[in-house]
N, C-alpha and C positions, 0 to 999 in steps of 0.2 A: 798560684795565690800564695802559697805560704811564705815564700822569698818575700813578698813584698810586706807582709805583716811582720815577717822578723825583723826587716829593715825599719819598720815603721816603730815597732814596740823598742827597738835600742833607741832611737832618735827622740822619741816622746818621753822615754824614761830620763835621759840625760837633760831635758826639757824641765822636767819636774825637780831637778836637784836645786835649781834656785830658790824656788818656793820652799822647799824643806829647809834648806840652808837658812832662810830670813824667818820663819817660821818656830824654827826649832833650834837650830846651831846657835844664830847670831844672838838672840836674846840673852843666852845662858852667856856668851862671849862679852857681851856688854854689860851685862849685871855684874858678872866676877871683875870687871875692870873697875866697878865701882859707879857704874852709871845709876841714877836715879831710874824710879821707873817711870816716871814720868817721861825721862828722854830715852830711854829703853821703847816705850810706846811710839813715839815721835821718828823711832825707824821705817815706820809703816810707809813715811813718805817715798820710801824705795821703790815701792810697787806703780809708782806715777808713770812709769813708760809703757807698762801694761795697755794703761787708759789710753794711749795716742799711738795705736799700733797703724790706725787709718793714714797718718802722716807719711811714712815710710812704705805703706803696702804698693801702693802703685807703682813705685819703684822697684819694688821686689819683684812686682806681677810682671813688668815688662822691659827691664834690663835683666841681661843676662839669663842664666838656667836657673830651675830650683836647685838642682846638683850644686852651682858653682856658692849660692846663698847659703845652702845649709852648710857646706863644708868651711867655708869662711867664717860664718857667724857662730858655728860650732867649736869651732878653733879659738877665735877670739873669746869664746867663753872661758877657754882653759888660761889665756893671756890677763883676763881681769878679773880673776878670782879677789885679788886683795882690792880691787875699787869695786864696791857692791852696786853703786849707781850704776856704773858701766857695764856690770855683771847684768843685771837687768836689762839694758839697752839691747844687750847681744843676744839675750835669752828672747825678749820681744822681736826682736829682727829675726831669729832662728824660728820662732813662734809663725811668723807670718810665710818665712819659706817653707816651713814644713807644714803648713796648710796648704798651700799650694800646689806642693808635691802630691799630699795626699787627693785633694781634690783633683786631681789629673791622674793619679796614678790608681784610684781605684774604680773599679765597673760597678756599676748599679748594683750586683748583686752582692758585691763586696764590701758596700756601706754599712751594712750589720756588724761585720767580724771587723772591720777597718776600725770604726768608731769605739767599738770594744778597747782592742787593742790601746787607742790613743787614750782615753779615759783611764784604762786601767794601768798602764806603763807610766802615766804620768803621776798618778798616786803612789806608784810603785818608787818612781824617783824621790819624791817630796819625803817619802817616808826614811829611803835609804841614806839622803842628806840630814833630814833633822834628826832621827833615831839613831840610825846607823854610824854617822860618825860622830854624834855625841858619845855614844858608846864607847867609841875608841880614845876619846880625850884623855882616859888615867893612863893610856900607853903611847900615845903619840904627842907632840907638841904642835899647838895651832899651826907654825910653817909647814909641817909635814902633812897634816890633813889638808889643808888648802893646796899643796903639790899633789897631793893624791886627786883631787877633786879634778885638778888641772888636766892629770895625767887621764882620767876618766875622759875628760872632754877632747883631748888629742886625738885619744884612741876611736872614738865615735867618729870624729872626723875624719881619720884615714879610711874608716869602714865606709862612711858616706861616699867619698872619692872613689872608692875601689868597687861599689857596689855596682852589679850588670843592669839593674832596674833604673839607675841614675844615670849610667851612662846612656841609656837610650832616649832619655827625655830630651827635644830639642827645645832652644829658647824661642819666644815670640817672635813671630815674623813682623817686618816693618808694616803690612796690612793690618796687622792684627790690632797695633797700638792704640790705645783710647784714644779719645779727644783730648782739647784743652782741659787742665786740671780744673778750671771754673764750672765744668760739666759733668766732672767726675761723680758726684754726689746723686744729679739727676739720671745719670745713667745707672748708676748703682741701685735705685730705689725706683727704676724700671723694668729691672727684671722682674720676672713675674714672681707673684709671692711673695715679694722682698718688704712690703709694708706690712704685710700680715705678719709675716714670721719675725720683724722687728718687733713688733707688740708682744707677740708669745715671749720670745727668750727675755724681753724685760720683764716681765711679770710672773713667768711661772716658777721661778724660785724665792719670791718674798715671801710667803708663810714659813716654807721649810727652813728659810736661813733665819728668821726671826727667833722660829721655836730652838733650832739647833742651838743658836746663840747664849737662849738664857734657861733653857732647861737644864742643862748640865750644871750652872749655878745654882739654880734652886735646890739639887740634889747635895751641892754642896753645902749649902746652908742648913739643909734637914738632916746632917748627921754623916754622909759619906765622907771617907776619909779622901784628903788629894791624893795620895799615890792610886787608889782603888778607882778614885774617877778618872784619874789620868789613864789607867790601864784601859779602862773601857771606854772612854771618850776619844784615846788615840787607837791603841793597837786593836781593840774590840771594834770602833767604829771604822774604821779603814777597812779591817778584813770584811766586815759587812758591806761594805759601800761597795768593793772590788766582787763579792760575790754577786751583788746585784748587778754590776756591768757585765760581768761574763753571763747570768742568766738572759738580760737583754739581748746580748749579743745572740746569745744561741736561739733564743725567740726569734731575732730577726732572720737568722741563716735559715730559719725551717721555713721561710718565706712568709711568716705572719704579715698581715698587713699592717703598715707602719701607722698610721692614725688611729685605728681600732685598738692596736697595743698601748699606744700612749695615753688613750683616754682610759683604758682597764688602770695602769698603772697609777695613773693620777688620782683615781677614784680611791685606790686600795691606799695611796699615799695619805688622801683624805681620812680617811678610816681609821688608819694608824694616828695622825695628829689629833683626830677627835679624840682617843681612847688616851693619848701623850694628856690633852687638854684636861679630862676626868681627873687623871692623878695629879696635874698641878692644881686644879681647885682644891682637891682633897689636901693637897701636901702645903698649900697657902692658908691654912686653919690654925689658929694658935694651938700650940702643943705638938703638932704632927710632926712625927721624926721616923727616920729609917732606919728602925732598929737590926742589928746582926741577925741574919736568918729567917729574917719575915719575908711573907707573902709580898707585901708592898714593896720591899726593897729589890727585890727578884723582877717584880712587874716595872718598876720604873727602869732598870737596867735592861732589860727585855724593850720596854718601848725605847730605849734610845737606840738600841742595836738596830731594829727592826726599822725606825724611821730612816738612818744611814743605809739600809738594804734598800729599801724602795728610793731612795732619793739614788742611789746609784743606779737601778733600772731607768727611772726617769731620764738622767742625766745620759745616758748612752742612745736612748731614745731621740732625745731631743738633739743632741750632736748627729746624728745620723739624719735628721731631717733639714738641719741647718746645711750640711753638706750637701743633699739633694737639692736644697733650693740653689745653692752655690754653682752647681753643674748645669744650671738653666742658663747662667750668665756666659757672655763670650769668653772663650779662653782666656784673655790677654786681660779679664777681670775677675775672674773665679776666684783668686786668692784675696784682693781687695775687698769682694763682696764677702767673703768668709771671715776677714779680719773685722769687719764692721759688724755681722753678727755675734761674732765671737765677744766683741769689745762691749756691747750692748749688754751680752749675757752677763760678762763680769759685772757690769756697771749695775745691773739689777740686782746681784746676788751682794755686792758690797753696801747698797744702798739701807736694806734692811739689817744686814748683819751689823753695820756701823750706828744705826739708829737704835736698835733694840734694846739697849741699857737706859738710853735716854727716856724713850717711851715707857718703858716698866716706873722707872723711877718717877715720873712725874704723873702716869695714868695707871699703874698697877698691873701687876700679873694680868688678872682674871681679865680685862680688858684687853690686854694685848695680846692673849692667846685666842680671844676671840675673834680679834683683828685677824690673825693669823689664819684662821679656819675660814674667813671669807676669802682673804687672799689666795687661801691652796683653792678655794671652789671655782674660783674665777678662769683659770685655764681651761678648766674642763666645759665650761659654757663656750669660751671663747674657741675650743676646739672645732665648733661646729661651723664656723666662719671660715674654716679653713679652705683655699682655692684649691680647685679639682686639679691643679698643674702639681700640687703635692700630693697629691693621695697614693 
C-alpha cells in the first residue's frame, strides 16, 4: 500500500502546483508588471478548464491507459508553463487521469489513507508553488523559476512512467466502453447513490466557504495587520487544514464508519462556525478592535485556524465518500463519474466564495453569517437520507 500512496502523493503534489502558481505567484507577477487590480482579478478566468473536466473525462476513461494519460499530461504541464490557460488545461486532464488511477488503484480499505494523500499533497503543492517559488524571486529570475517548475513536472512524468504500480494497470477492454455520448450522463446518474452524492458535494461547503471568505477581511478591518493576517490565514490555516486531513485519514484507517464519522465532524464544524459567528457579531459593533495581546485577538485567530482544521477533516471524509461512490460505477465510467462529482464539488465551493462579498455588502455581515450557519446545518440533516450502498 505504501508504494501506491507515495506514487499518488507525488502526482497530487505536482497537480497542486498550478493552483498555487495562480493564487500566489501569478498575481504578484502581473501586479509587478503594472497591471491594475481589476485586471489581476480577471486572471481568475484561467480556472475555467477545471469546470469542464467532464468534457474530456470520457476520453480519458475509455481510450488508452491511466498511466499514459498521467505521464503525457504531466509532461505537457512542463511544456506549457509559459501559457497559463493551457497549463490549466493540462492540469485538468491530469486531474481526470489521476482520479481514474486512484479509483482503480485503491482497495476499499485504502480509500481513507489514499484520499488523505490526495488532499494533503495537493495543498502542499499549492503552497510550494504559491509561497515557495515566490520566496525565490529575489534570487532567481522569472524565466528560471518557470524552468524549475517545468523540470519538476518532467521529473514527475518520468517517475510515473517508471512506476511499477502503473505498469500493471491495463486499459479498458472494448466490451467495457460506455455507450453513445448522449447516454453518458444518464449512465452516470444511474450509478447507485450518485444523485444523493451530487446534492451533498454541491452543498456541504457552502457555509464554510462563505465564512472563510469574509472572516479574515473583518479581522483586517478591525485592526489586524496585513502581514500578521497573511501569516495566520495562509501558513497557519494550511498547516491546520493539513493536520485535519491527516486526522481524518487516521480515523478512517482505524476502520471508523465513514458516514457516522462525517456526521460527527460536520457537527463539530457547525459548532466552530457558531463560535466564530458570535465573535463576528461582537466585532461588528462600533468601536470593536482587535488590540495587540488581547484575549479577543487570540480567540479570533484560534477560530480562524480551528475552522480550517475542521474543514480539512470534512474534506478528507467527503472525498473518500466520493471515491466510494465512483467505485460502484462500471470500470470504464469510474474516472468520468469521479470527475462529475469533483466538478460539482468545485462548483459548490466557488458559488459562495464568489458571492460572499456581494452578499455582505448588500445584506450585512450578521445576516450573512446567520445564513452560513443554516447552510452548514443542512449537510448534517441531508446525511440521514444517504443510501445504504454508501454506508
